[in-house]
C-alpha positions as CSV (number, residue, x, y, z in Angstrom):
1,X,-10.5,-46.5,-8.9
2,X,-11.9,-43.1,-7.8
3,X,-9.7,-41.5,-5.3
4,X,-12.1,-39.9,-2.1
5,X,-12.2,-36.7,-2.2
6,X,-10.2,-34.8,0.7
7,X,-11.8,-33.5,4.0
8,X,-12.7,-30.1,4.1
9,X,-12.3,-28.0,7.2
10,X,-14.7,-25.4,7.4
11,X,-12.9,-23.8,10.4
12,X,-9.7,-24.1,8.6
13,X,-11.5,-21.8,5.8
14,X,-12.4,-19.6,8.7
15,X,-9.0,-19.2,10.5
16,X,-8.2,-18.2,7.2
17,X,-10.4,-15.7,6.3
18,X,-10.0,-14.3,10.0
19,X,-6.5,-14.0,8.4
20,X,-7.4,-12.2,5.6
21,X,-9.1,-9.7,7.6
22,X,-6.2,-9.0,10.2
23,X,-3.6,-8.5,7.9
24,X,-5.7,-6.8,4.9
25,X,-4.2,-9.6,2.5
26,X,-6.1,-10.2,-0.6
27,X,-5.7,-13.7,-0.8
28,X,-4.0,-16.7,1.2
29,X,-3.3,-20.6,-0.2
30,X,-2.4,-23.3,1.9
31,X,-2.3,-27.0,0.6
32,X,-2.3,-29.8,2.9
33,X,-1.2,-33.1,0.8
34,X,-3.7,-33.5,-1.9
35,X,-6.2,-30.6,-0.4
36,X,-5.4,-27.0,-1.2
37,X,-7.5,-24.0,-0.4
38,X,-7.3,-20.6,-1.7
39,X,-9.1,-17.6,0.1
40,X,-9.6,-14.3,-1.7
41,X,-10.8,-11.1,-0.8
42,X,-13.4,-10.1,-3.2
43,X,-13.0,-6.4,-4.2
44,X,-16.1,-6.0,-6.2
45,X,-18.2,-6.9,-3.0
46,X,-20.3,-9.8,-5.5
47,X,-22.0,-12.8,-3.8
48,X,-19.5,-15.5,-2.1
49,X,-18.6,-17.3,-5.5
50,X,-17.3,-21.1,-4.5
51,X,-16.0,-22.8,-7.1
52,X,-15.2,-26.2,-5.8
53,X,-13.0,-29.0,-7.0
54,X,-11.6,-31.8,-6.2
55,X,-8.1,-30.3,-5.2
56,X,-9.3,-27.0,-4.4
57,X,-11.9,-24.8,-2.8
58,X,-12.0,-20.9,-3.3
59,X,-14.0,-19.1,-0.9
60,X,-14.4,-15.0,-1.3
61,X,-14.2,-12.6,2.0
62,X,-16.3,-9.4,1.3
63,X,-13.9,-6.2,1.2
64,X,-15.1,-3.8,4.0
65,X,-17.3,-1.3,2.2
66,X,-15.5,1.8,3.9
67,X,-12.0,0.8,3.0
68,X,-13.6,0.8,-1.0
69,X,-14.8,4.5,-0.6
70,X,-11.5,5.6,0.9
71,X,-10.0,3.6,-1.5
72,X,-11.8,5.5,-4.8
73,X,-11.2,9.1,-2.6
74,X,-7.7,8.3,-2.1
75,X,-7.1,7.7,-5.8
76,X,-8.9,10.5,-6.7
77,X,-7.0,13.0,-4.8
78,X,-3.6,11.7,-6.0
79,X,-5.0,12.3,-9.5
80,X,-6.0,15.5,-8.6
81,X,-2.1,16.4,-7.1
82,X,-0.9,15.3,-10.8
83,X,-1.4,18.5,-12.3
84,X,-0.6,20.3,-9.3
85,X,2.4,22.3,-10.7
86,X,4.0,22.6,-6.9
87,X,3.9,18.9,-7.3
88,X,7.7,16.9,-5.7
89,X,7.7,13.3,-7.3
90,X,9.5,10.5,-6.3
91,X,12.8,10.1,-8.6
92,X,13.3,6.4,-7.4
93,X,11.9,3.4,-5.7
94,X,12.7,3.6,-1.7
95,X,12.1,3.9,1.6
96,X,11.4,7.9,2.4
97,X,12.4,9.3,5.4
98,X,11.9,13.4,6.1
99,X,14.6,13.5,8.9
100,X,18.1,12.6,8.8
101,X,18.1,10.0,11.5
102,X,15.5,8.5,14.2
103,X,14.5,10.9,16.4
104,X,16.0,14.4,15.3
105,X,14.0,17.2,13.5
106,X,12.4,16.8,10.4
107,X,14.0,18.7,7.4
108,X,11.0,20.6,6.3
109,X,7.3,20.6,8.0
110,X,3.7,22.1,6.4
111,X,4.6,25.7,6.6
112,X,8.4,26.1,6.2
113,X,10.0,28.0,3.2
114,X,12.1,26.6,0.9
115,X,14.9,27.6,-1.1
116,X,15.6,25.7,-4.7
117,X,17.8,22.9,-4.0
118,X,17.5,23.2,-0.2
119,X,16.7,19.3,1.1
120,X,12.8,18.2,1.4
121,X,13.6,14.5,2.4
122,X,15.7,11.6,1.8
123,X,15.0,8.3,0.2
124,X,16.9,5.2,0.9
125,X,17.5,3.5,-2.2
126,X,19.6,0.1,-2.1
127,X,21.5,0.8,1.0
128,X,22.3,4.5,0.1
129,X,20.7,7.8,1.4
130,X,19.8,10.2,-1.5
131,X,19.0,13.9,-0.7
132,X,15.7,14.9,-2.3
133,X,16.2,18.7,-2.9
134,X,13.2,21.2,-3.8
135,X,13.0,21.6,-7.3
136,X,12.2,25.5,-6.8
137,X,11.7,28.1,-3.7
138,X,8.3,28.6,-2.0
139,X,6.4,26.9,1.2
140,X,5.8,23.4,2.1
141,X,1.9,23.0,1.8
142,X,1.3,19.2,2.1
143,X,3.6,16.8,3.0
144,X,1.8,13.4,1.3
145,X,4.7,10.6,2.8
146,X,4.7,9.5,6.1
147,X,8.8,8.9,8.0
148,X,10.4,5.5,7.2
149,X,7.1,5.0,4.0
150,X,8.2,3.1,1.3
151,X,7.4,5.4,-2.4
152,X,7.7,4.5,-5.7
153,X,9.1,6.3,-8.7
154,X,7.0,9.5,-9.8
155,X,4.5,8.9,-6.6
156,X,3.8,12.2,-4.7
157,X,5.6,13.0,-2.2
158,X,5.2,17.1,-1.2
159,X,3.8,20.1,-2.7
160,X,5.5,24.0,-3.0
161,X,3.9,27.1,-3.5
């Protein structure tokens, strides 16, 4: 005897798609009994492909075009920065802080003259605060991270010229 297909609630699909838009997630999946619904953002801006099976429904929500253009521009900017001789990269994964404590003055700002070894910012990694020193003397021309921003190993932090 065949099992009847679970009823698909269009309101639930709309709610999940709205959740993607509100939270900038790329994918969300919900399972209720035999019914499993996966909603994913379609980054390629293709038409809405909907793959249906007895247990799954996939609905793609298009990514906004300005977000895609901004991501491409940001990727090109990072590629240009990687070749800059005064680039200061993150030596670790963690959270970057521009000041020694909340509410206090930043270690450096754009235009600050720094000496080799001077603290530029700190990165918290595994509950340890690690001072990031200036690799050379010069002027800070760009600060590429915000306060309390997560950073990855090798991510551009600042440019000193």
